[in-house]
mmCIF file of the C-alpha atoms, coordinates in Angstrom:
data_MODEL
# 
_entry.id   MODEL 
# 
loop_
_atom_site.group_PDB 
_atom_site.id 
_atom_site.type_symbol 
_atom_site.label_atom_id 
_atom_site.label_alt_id 
_atom_site.label_comp_id 
_atom_site.label_asym_id 
_atom_site.label_entity_id 
_atom_site.label_seq_id 
_atom_site.pdbx_PDB_ins_code 
_atom_site.Cartn_x 
_atom_site.Cartn_y 
_atom_site.Cartn_z 
_atom_site.occupancy 
_atom_site.B_iso_or_equiv 
_atom_site.pdbx_formal_charge 
_atom_site.auth_seq_id 
_atom_site.auth_comp_id 
_atom_site.auth_asym_id 
_atom_site.auth_atom_id 
_atom_site.pdbx_PDB_model_num 
ATOM 1  C CA . MET A 1 1  ? 46.719 58.406 119.557 1.00 0.00 ? 1  MET A CA 1 
ATOM 2  C CA . PRO A 1 2  ? 46.467 61.638 117.551 1.00 0.00 ? 2  PRO A CA 1 
ATOM 3  C CA . GLN A 1 3  ? 49.196 62.405 115.067 1.00 0.00 ? 3  GLN A CA 1 
ATOM 4  C CA . LYS A 1 4  ? 51.501 65.336 115.750 1.00 0.00 ? 4  LYS A CA 1 
ATOM 5  C CA . ASP A 1 5  ? 50.890 68.356 113.530 1.00 0.00 ? 5  ASP A CA 1 
ATOM 6  C CA . PRO A 1 6  ? 53.601 68.341 110.826 1.00 0.00 ? 6  PRO A CA 1 
ATOM 7  C CA . CYS A 1 7  ? 54.058 72.134 110.990 1.00 0.00 ? 7  CYS A CA 1 
ATOM 8  C CA . GLN A 1 8  ? 53.844 72.565 114.767 1.00 0.00 ? 8  GLN A CA 1 
ATOM 9  C CA . LYS A 1 9  ? 57.621 72.869 115.085 1.00 0.00 ? 9  LYS A CA 1 
ATOM 10 C CA . GLN A 1 10 ? 57.662 75.804 112.643 1.00 0.00 ? 10 GLN A CA 1 
ATOM 11 C CA . ALA A 1 11 ? 54.651 77.459 114.299 1.00 0.00 ? 11 ALA A CA 1 
ATOM 12 C CA . CYS A 1 12 ? 56.359 77.275 117.692 1.00 0.00 ? 12 CYS A CA 1 
ATOM 13 C CA . ALA A 1 13 ? 59.576 78.665 116.193 1.00 0.00 ? 13 ALA A CA 1 
ATOM 14 C CA . ILE A 1 14 ? 57.634 81.686 114.909 1.00 0.00 ? 14 ILE A CA 1 
ATOM 15 C CA . GLN A 1 15 ? 56.137 82.354 118.342 1.00 0.00 ? 15 GLN A CA 1 
ATOM 16 C CA . LYS A 1 16 ? 59.517 82.018 120.030 1.00 0.00 ? 16 LYS A CA 1 
ATOM 17 C CA . CYS A 1 17 ? 61.218 84.319 117.518 1.00 0.00 ? 17 CYS A CA 1 
ATOM 18 C CA . LEU A 1 18 ? 58.492 86.949 117.768 1.00 0.00 ? 18 LEU A CA 1 
ATOM 19 C CA . GLN A 1 19 ? 58.605 86.925 121.566 1.00 0.00 ? 19 GLN A CA 1 
ATOM 20 C CA . GLU A 1 20 ? 62.399 87.211 121.600 1.00 0.00 ? 20 GLU A CA 1 
ATOM 21 C CA . ASN A 1 21 ? 62.288 90.119 119.139 1.00 0.00 ? 21 ASN A CA 1 
ATOM 22 C CA . LYS A 1 22 ? 59.415 92.110 120.677 1.00 0.00 ? 22 LYS A CA 1 
ATOM 23 C CA . TYR A 1 23 ? 57.079 91.027 117.873 1.00 0.00 ? 23 TYR A CA 1 
ATOM 24 C CA . ALA A 1 24 ? 59.131 92.588 115.074 1.00 0.00 ? 24 ALA A CA 1 
ATOM 25 C CA . GLU A 1 25 ? 58.167 90.367 112.129 1.00 0.00 ? 25 GLU A CA 1 
ATOM 26 C CA . ARG A 1 26 ? 61.116 91.600 110.073 1.00 0.00 ? 26 ARG A CA 1 
ATOM 27 C CA . MET A 1 27 ? 63.414 89.856 112.568 1.00 0.00 ? 27 MET A CA 1 
ATOM 28 C CA . CYS A 1 28 ? 61.702 86.501 111.963 1.00 0.00 ? 28 CYS A CA 1 
ATOM 29 C CA . VAL A 1 29 ? 61.609 86.335 108.179 1.00 0.00 ? 29 VAL A CA 1 
ATOM 30 C CA . ASP A 1 30 ? 63.499 83.029 108.036 1.00 0.00 ? 30 ASP A CA 1 
ATOM 31 C CA . VAL A 1 31 ? 61.225 81.163 110.443 1.00 0.00 ? 31 VAL A CA 1 
ATOM 32 C CA . ILE A 1 32 ? 58.133 82.582 108.745 1.00 0.00 ? 32 ILE A CA 1 
ATOM 33 C CA . ARG A 1 33 ? 59.518 81.396 105.408 1.00 0.00 ? 33 ARG A CA 1 
ATOM 34 C CA . ASP A 1 34 ? 60.018 77.911 106.907 1.00 0.00 ? 34 ASP A CA 1 
ATOM 35 C CA . MET A 1 35 ? 56.389 77.880 108.025 1.00 0.00 ? 35 MET A CA 1 
ATOM 36 C CA . ARG A 1 36 ? 55.208 78.884 104.549 1.00 0.00 ? 36 ARG A CA 1 
ATOM 37 C CA . ARG A 1 37 ? 57.235 76.037 103.041 1.00 0.00 ? 37 ARG A CA 1 
ATOM 38 C CA . CYS A 1 38 ? 55.779 73.556 105.495 1.00 0.00 ? 38 CYS A CA 1 
ATOM 39 C CA . CYS A 1 39 ? 52.255 74.762 104.749 1.00 0.00 ? 39 CYS A CA 1 
ATOM 40 C CA . GLU A 1 40 ? 52.839 74.430 101.010 1.00 0.00 ? 40 GLU A CA 1 
ATOM 41 C CA . VAL A 1 41 ? 53.705 70.772 101.519 1.00 0.00 ? 41 VAL A CA 1 
ATOM 42 C CA . GLN A 1 42 ? 51.560 69.832 104.528 1.00 0.00 ? 42 GLN A CA 1 
ATOM 43 C CA . GLY A 1 43 ? 48.769 72.407 104.460 1.00 0.00 ? 43 GLY A CA 1 
ATOM 44 C CA . GLY A 1 44 ? 45.981 69.860 104.269 1.00 0.00 ? 44 GLY A CA 1 
ATOM 45 C CA . ASN A 1 45 ? 47.474 67.850 107.122 1.00 0.00 ? 45 ASN A CA 1 
ATOM 46 C CA . SER A 1 46 ? 48.314 70.743 109.439 1.00 0.00 ? 46 SER A CA 1 
ATOM 47 C CA . ILE A 1 47 ? 45.887 72.611 111.661 1.00 0.00 ? 47 ILE A CA 1 
ATOM 48 C CA . CYS A 1 48 ? 48.660 75.178 112.238 1.00 0.00 ? 48 CYS A CA 1 
ATOM 49 C CA . CYS A 1 49 ? 48.388 76.210 108.590 1.00 0.00 ? 49 CYS A CA 1 
ATOM 50 C CA . SER A 1 50 ? 44.652 76.914 108.752 1.00 0.00 ? 50 SER A CA 1 
ATOM 51 C CA . GLY A 1 51 ? 45.206 80.535 109.790 1.00 0.00 ? 51 GLY A CA 1 
ATOM 52 C CA . PHE A 1 52 ? 48.485 81.109 108.017 1.00 0.00 ? 52 PHE A CA 1 
ATOM 53 C CA . LYS A 1 53 ? 48.018 83.447 105.067 1.00 0.00 ? 53 LYS A CA 1 
ATOM 54 C CA . ASP A 1 54 ? 49.569 82.905 101.671 1.00 0.00 ? 54 ASP A CA 1 
ATOM 55 C CA . PRO A 1 55 ? 51.572 86.062 100.849 1.00 0.00 ? 55 PRO A CA 1 
ATOM 56 C CA . LYS A 1 56 ? 50.491 85.889 97.201  1.00 0.00 ? 56 LYS A CA 1 
ATOM 57 C CA . SER A 1 57 ? 46.811 86.093 98.111  1.00 0.00 ? 57 SER A CA 1 
ATOM 58 C CA . THR A 1 58 ? 47.351 89.160 100.337 1.00 0.00 ? 58 THR A CA 1 
ATOM 59 C CA . GLU A 1 59 ? 49.474 90.866 97.667  1.00 0.00 ? 59 GLU A CA 1 
ATOM 60 C CA . ASN A 1 60 ? 46.714 90.417 95.094  1.00 0.00 ? 60 ASN A CA 1 
ATOM 61 C CA . LYS A 1 61 ? 44.087 91.854 97.438  1.00 0.00 ? 61 LYS A CA 1 
ATOM 62 C CA . SER A 1 62 ? 46.136 94.941 98.268  1.00 0.00 ? 62 SER A CA 1 
ATOM 63 C CA . SER A 1 63 ? 46.822 95.778 94.627  1.00 0.00 ? 63 SER A CA 1 
ATOM 64 C CA . THR A 1 64 ? 43.123 95.927 93.680  1.00 0.00 ? 64 THR A CA 1 
# 
């Protein structure tokens, strides 16, 4: 039996929050932060984290 993705709960919370707030990311900062934390810890074990960007890497790209 496949293991449950360790960050699936956080990924679903992001989708729910975005839908409830008409996709205004600023309204979902807390749940996005929770997902980032999960990905820091479980990134290698979570398929949900494969497309989740690290804010530090995007900040570095935009400043160059």
